[in-house]
matplotlib code that plots the C-alpha trace (Angstrom):
import matplotlib.pyplot as plt

x = [-43.0, -43.1, -46.3, -46.7, -46.5, -48.7, -47.0, -48.4, -47.4, -46.3, -48.2, -46.1, -47.2, -45.9, -42.4, -43.5, -45.0, -43.4, -43.3, -44.1, -42.8, -43.8, -41.3, -41.2, -39.3, -41.7, -42.4, -39.8, -40.6, -38.6, -37.8, -39.3, -37.1, -37.6, -36.4, -36.5, -39.8, -39.2, -36.3, -36.0, -34.2, -31.3, -32.2, -30.8, -27.8, -28.4, -27.6, -24.2, -24.6, -23.6, -20.5, -21.4, -18.8, -18.7, -20.0, -17.0, -14.6, -16.5, -16.6, -12.9, -12.2, -14.3, -12.7, -9.2, -10.1, -11.4, -8.4, -5.8, -3.6, -3.3, -0.1, 0.9, 3.8, 5.3, 5.6, 7.6, 6.1, 4.1, 4.4, 3.1, 0.4, -0.9, -0.9, -2.7, -5.4, -5.7, -6.3, -8.3, -5.9, -7.2, -4.6, -3.2, 0.4, 1.7, -0.3, 0.9, 4.5, 4.2, 3.2, 6.0, 8.9, 11.2, 10.6, 10.7, 13.6, 14.1, 13.0, 9.3, 9.8, 12.0, 10.2, 11.8, 9.7, 9.3, 9.1, 6.0, 4.0, 1.6, -1.8, -3.6, -1.1, -1.4, -5.2, -5.2, -2.7, -4.7, -7.9, -6.2, -4.9, -8.4, -9.5, -11.8, -15.4, -15.9, -16.9, -14.1, -15.1, -15.2, -11.8, -10.3, -11.8, -10.2, -6.8, -4.9, -6.2, -5.3, -1.8, -1.2, -2.3, -0.3, 2.9, 2.2, 1.6, 4.7, 6.8, 5.6, 7.5, 5.9, 4.9, 6.4, 5.7, 8.7, 10.0, 9.0, 12.7, 13.9, 12.9, 14.6, 17.8, 18.2, 21.5, 23.1, 26.8, 28.2, 29.2, 27.6, 25.9, 24.4, 23.3, 21.4, 19.8, 18.7, 17.3, 15.3, 13.8, 12.6, 11.4, 9.4, 7.6, 6.8, 5.8, 8.6, 9.7, 13.3, 15.7, 19.2, 20.6, 18.9, 20.2, 23.7, 24.0, 23.0, 25.2, 28.3, 27.6, 26.8, 29.4, 31.4, 30.0, 31.4, 28.7, 30.7, 30.8, 29.8, 29.6, 30.9, 31.1, 27.8, 24.8, 23.3, 26.5, 26.5, 23.0, 24.3, 22.7, 25.4, 24.6, 25.5, 25.9, 25.7, 23.0, 24.0, 20.8, 20.5, 19.1, 15.7, 15.1, 16.2, 13.9, 10.9, 11.4, 12.9, 11.4, 10.2, 12.3, 15.6, 18.2, 17.7, 21.3, 21.5, 25.0, 23.6, 23.8, 20.4, 18.6, 20.3, 19.3, 15.7, 15.1, 16.6, 14.6, 11.4, 12.1, 12.9, 9.7, 7.7, 9.3, 10.4, 8.3, 11.3, 15.0, 15.3, 14.2, 17.1, 20.1, 21.6, 21.5, 18.2]
y = [-106.8, -103.2, -101.4, -100.3, -96.6, -94.4, -92.2, -89.0, -86.9, -83.7, -80.7, -77.8, -74.3, -71.1, -70.1, -67.7, -70.4, -73.4, -77.0, -80.0, -83.5, -86.7, -89.5, -92.7, -90.9, -88.0, -84.7, -82.3, -78.7, -77.3, -73.6, -71.5, -70.8, -67.2, -66.2, -63.0, -62.7, -59.5, -57.2, -53.6, -50.9, -49.1, -45.5, -43.1, -41.2, -37.6, -35.2, -33.5, -29.9, -27.5, -25.5, -21.9, -19.2, -17.2, -13.7, -12.4, -13.9, -12.2, -8.9, -9.1, -9.8, -6.9, -4.6, -5.6, -4.9, -1.4, -0.6, -1.4, 1.7, 3.6, 4.6, 8.0, 8.5, 12.0, 14.2, 17.4, 20.4, 18.5, 19.0, 17.0, 19.7, 19.3, 15.5, 15.5, 17.8, 15.8, 12.6, 14.3, 12.9, 13.4, 15.3, 17.0, 16.9, 16.2, 12.9, 12.0, 12.7, 10.5, 7.6, 8.1, 9.5, 6.6, 7.2, 11.1, 11.4, 13.9, 17.0, 16.9, 19.9, 17.8, 15.2, 13.9, 13.1, 9.4, 8.3, 6.4, 7.6, 5.4, 7.0, 5.8, 3.2, 4.1, 3.9, 0.5, -0.8, 0.6, -1.1, -4.5, -3.9, -3.6, -6.6, -9.0, -9.5, -12.7, -15.9, -18.5, -20.7, -17.8, -16.7, -20.1, -20.1, -16.8, -17.4, -18.2, -15.0, -12.9, -14.4, -13.6, -10.0, -9.6, -10.7, -8.1, -5.3, -6.2, -6.1, -2.6, 0.4, 1.6, 5.3, 7.2, 10.8, 13.0, 15.1, 18.7, 19.8, 17.4, 19.6, 22.6, 20.6, 19.9, 21.5, 21.7, 21.8, 25.1, 23.9, 23.3, 20.1, 21.7, 24.8, 22.7, 20.5, 23.5, 25.2, 22.0, 22.1, 25.7, 24.9, 21.9, 24.3, 26.7, 24.1, 25.0, 22.0, 21.0, 18.2, 18.0, 16.8, 19.6, 22.3, 20.9, 20.6, 24.3, 25.6, 23.9, 25.4, 28.9, 29.5, 26.2, 26.3, 29.7, 31.7, 35.0, 34.6, 37.7, 38.4, 41.9, 41.6, 40.4, 42.5, 42.5, 43.9, 46.6, 47.6, 47.7, 44.5, 41.9, 38.2, 37.1, 34.1, 30.3, 30.5, 33.9, 35.8, 39.5, 41.8, 42.5, 38.8, 38.0, 40.7, 39.5, 35.9, 36.1, 33.4, 34.6, 33.2, 33.4, 36.2, 39.3, 39.2, 37.8, 36.4, 34.2, 30.7, 29.4, 32.6, 32.7, 29.0, 29.3, 32.5, 31.1, 27.9, 29.9, 31.9, 28.7, 27.1, 30.1, 30.2, 26.6, 24.5, 23.5, 24.1, 20.5, 21.7, 24.2, 23.0, 26.3, 30.1, 31.0]
z = [27.6, 28.0, 27.3, 23.8, 23.7, 21.5, 19.1, 17.7, 14.8, 16.4, 15.5, 14.4, 15.2, 13.8, 14.5, 17.1, 19.3, 21.4, 20.2, 22.6, 21.8, 23.7, 24.1, 26.1, 28.7, 29.1, 27.6, 26.5, 25.9, 23.0, 23.2, 20.4, 17.4, 16.2, 12.8, 11.0, 9.2, 7.4, 6.3, 7.6, 5.6, 7.4, 8.1, 5.5, 6.7, 7.6, 4.8, 5.4, 6.3, 3.5, 4.1, 4.6, 4.3, 7.6, 7.1, 8.9, 6.3, 3.5, 5.3, 6.0, 2.3, 1.2, 3.8, 2.7, -1.0, -0.1, 2.1, -0.6, -0.8, -4.1, -5.9, -7.3, -9.6, -9.1, -12.2, -12.6, -10.9, -8.3, -4.5, -1.6, -1.1, -4.6, -4.5, -1.1, -2.5, -5.7, -3.7, -0.9, 1.7, 5.2, 7.2, 4.1, 2.9, 6.5, 6.6, 3.1, 4.1, 7.2, 5.1, 2.5, 4.6, 3.7, 0.0, 0.1, 2.6, 5.4, 3.3, 2.5, 0.1, -2.1, -4.2, -7.4, -10.5, -11.0, -7.3, -6.4, -3.3, -1.4, -0.8, 2.3, 3.5, 7.2, 7.3, 5.7, 8.3, 11.1, 10.1, 10.1, 13.6, 15.1, 17.1, 15.3, 16.5, 14.5, 16.3, 17.2, 14.2, 11.8, 13.1, 12.5, 9.0, 8.2, 10.0, 6.8, 5.1, 8.1, 8.3, 4.6, 5.0, 8.2, 6.3, 3.6, 6.2, 8.2, 5.0, 4.1, 5.5, 8.7, 8.6, 11.5, 12.4, 11.5, 14.4, 14.1, 14.4, 11.7, 8.8, 10.4, 10.9, 7.1, 5.9, 2.5, 1.6, 0.5, -3.0, -6.4, -5.2, -2.1, -4.0, -6.6, -3.9, -1.9, -5.0, -5.8, -2.3, -2.9, -6.3, -5.0, -2.5, -5.3, -7.9, -10.3, -12.4, -13.0, -12.2, -10.8, -14.1, -16.1, -13.7, -13.5, -17.3, -17.9, -15.1, -16.5, -19.9, -18.7, -15.9, -15.3, -11.8, -10.8, -8.9, -9.4, -13.2, -15.2, -19.0, -19.8, -23.6, -25.1, -26.2, -22.7, -21.3, -23.9, -22.7, -19.1, -17.9, -18.0, -17.3, -13.8, -11.6, -12.1, -14.8, -16.2, -15.4, -16.2, -13.5, -15.1, -15.5, -12.0, -10.5, -12.6, -11.7, -8.2, -5.9, -2.5, 0.4, -1.5, -1.5, -3.5, -4.6, -8.1, -7.4, -4.6, -5.9, -4.7, -5.6, -9.1, -9.8, -8.6, -10.5, -13.7, -13.4, -12.8, -16.0, -17.9, -16.7, -17.9, -21.3, -22.1, -19.7, -17.6, -17.3, -18.5, -21.9, -22.2, -24.2, -25.3, -24.8, -23.3]

ax = plt.figure().add_subplot(projection="3d")
ax.plot(x, y, z, "-o")
ax.set_aspect("equal")
plt.show()
C-alpha cells in the first residue's frame, strides 16, 4: 500500500508574503496575493485661475470715454470763431470747420441757429487709429469692443480739409434769395443775429422785394431822409449801422439788408423780432 503521507495544516502568513502547500505530488509555491490595505484620497484639483481683465482693455475703455466728442447747438449770433474759443478748440475755427464741413456746408461764415456741431470729432477718430501695444491675449479680449467702436467711427462723417480756393468760389444768385443768403454770410462773420425767414418776412412787408424802392411821402421823406431799399433804411441809419465789407450804397441789396439787420439787432435783439414798422 502506498506510504501514508503526513499532512500539515498550512501556515498562513500576511498577505504580503508567499504561501507554500505540500501535496502528495510535491510542493507547489502559490504566488502572493496582494490586496489594497489602505485607501488613498485623490489629489484635490488645482484651483481655477481667476479671470483678470487685461489692463489694456481697461485702458482702452477709459480712453474711449475721454475721447467722446462733445456737441454744441448753434444759437443766433454765434460764429465758428466764437464757438472755437468757447470750447478751446486746438486749431481754432478752421479745425472746427474741418470736423463739421458736411453739417455747415461750403461756406464756413454761414452757420444757422439750431444746427449741432461736433467738438473734437477728428481727434477722437485719430486716437482710435493708432496701433495697439496690447499683448495678443489682451487684443483678443478687447476685439469685440474695438469692432463696435470701429463701426461707430466708420459711420460718422469723415472730416476733410476744405480746399483753400473753395471758400473764394462761393457765389450767390443775383436775386432776393441770393441777396439774403449773402447777407447772412456777412452777418455770421460779424456776429449779427438773424434768420432767412425773419429777413424775408420784413423785406416783403417793407419793399415787396424791390431793391430800388423809396418812400417819398412819410415823415422821414419830409425831413429829407426818405426810406430806401429792400428794408427801407434812411441814410443816417444806414451810415450809423453800415457793416464793413459791404457797399456804401444804401440801395445795394446786401449792404441794405446787413445794415438794417445790424440796426434791428441793436434795438430789438434781432430782425426776427421785428413784425412792423421799425
